[in-house]
C-alpha positions in Angstrom: -12.9 -28.1 -26.6 -10.4 -30.8 -26.9 -11.1 -34.4 -26.0 -9.2 -36.5 -23.8 -6.4 -38.7 -25.2 -5.8 -36.4 -28.2 -2.3 -35.3 -26.9 0.6 -36.9 -28.6 2.2 -39.5 -26.5 4.7 -38.3 -23.9 3.7 -34.6 -24.2 2.7 -33.1 -20.9 -0.4 -30.8 -20.8 0.5 -27.3 -19.9 -1.0 -26.0 -16.7 -2.5 -23.0 -18.6 -4.3 -25.2 -20.9 -5.7 -27.3 -17.9 -6.9 -24.1 -16.2 -8.4 -22.9 -19.4 -10.3 -26.2 -19.6 -11.4 -25.9 -16.1 -12.8 -22.5 -16.6 -14.8 -23.6 -19.6 -16.2 -26.6 -17.7 -17.2 -24.3 -14.8 -18.9 -21.9 -17.1 -20.7 -24.8 -18.9 -21.9 -26.1 -15.6 -23.1 -22.7 -14.4 -25.1 -22.3 -17.7 -26.6 -25.7 -17.3 -27.8 -24.7 -13.8 -29.1 -21.4 -15.1 -31.1 -23.2 -17.8 -32.5 -25.8 -15.3 -33.6 -23.0 -13.0 -35.3 -21.1 -15.7 -37.1 -24.3 -16.9 -38.1 -25.1 -13.2 -39.6 -21.6 -12.8 -41.5 -21.9 -16.0 -43.0 -25.2 -14.8 -43.9 -23.8 -11.5 -45.8 -20.8 -13.3 -47.7 -23.3 -15.5 -48.7 -25.3 -12.4 -49.8 -22.2 -10.6 -51.9 -21.0 -13.6 -53.6 -24.4 -13.8 -54.3 -24.4 -10.1 -55.7 -20.9 -10.2 -58.0 -21.9 -13.1 -59.1 -25.0 -11.3 -60.0 -23.1 -8.2 -61.7 -20.3 -10.1 -63.9 -23.0 -11.9 -64.7 -24.7 -8.7 -65.6 -21.5 -6.8 -67.8 -20.1 -9.5 -65.7 -16.9 -10.1 -65.6 -15.3 -13.5 -69.2 -16.2 -14.3 -68.7 -14.7 -17.8 -66.4 -17.6 -18.5 -68.9 -20.3 -17.9 -70.6 -22.6 -20.5 -71.9 -20.9 -23.6 -75.4 -22.6 -23.5 -77.0 -24.8 -21.1 -78.2 -28.4 -22.0 -81.9 -27.1 -22.3 -81.1 -24.6 -25.1 -78.7 -27.0 -26.9 -81.2 -29.3 -28.7 -84.4 -28.4 -30.6 -87.8 -29.4 -29.1 -89.2 -32.6 -30.1 -92.4 -32.4 -32.1 
C-alpha cells in the first residue's frame, strides 16, 4: 500500500486509485474485526472452562479427580 505524501507534487491522485485504497482499507478493517471476534470467543471459552472446573471442584463432582493421597497417608509414622 502506498503511503501518504509519496505522489510527486502537482500530480492528482486518480479516483480509481483512491477507490482501490479505500477497498483495501475496508478489507483490512473487516479482517481486524474478525480476528478480534475470534480472540474474544477464545477468551470466553477459557473463562467458561475455568468456571466449570471451579464449580465442579466446589461441588465435589468428579470424585475420581480428587487428591491422590490424604495427609494421613502422606508421611511415614513416627517411631
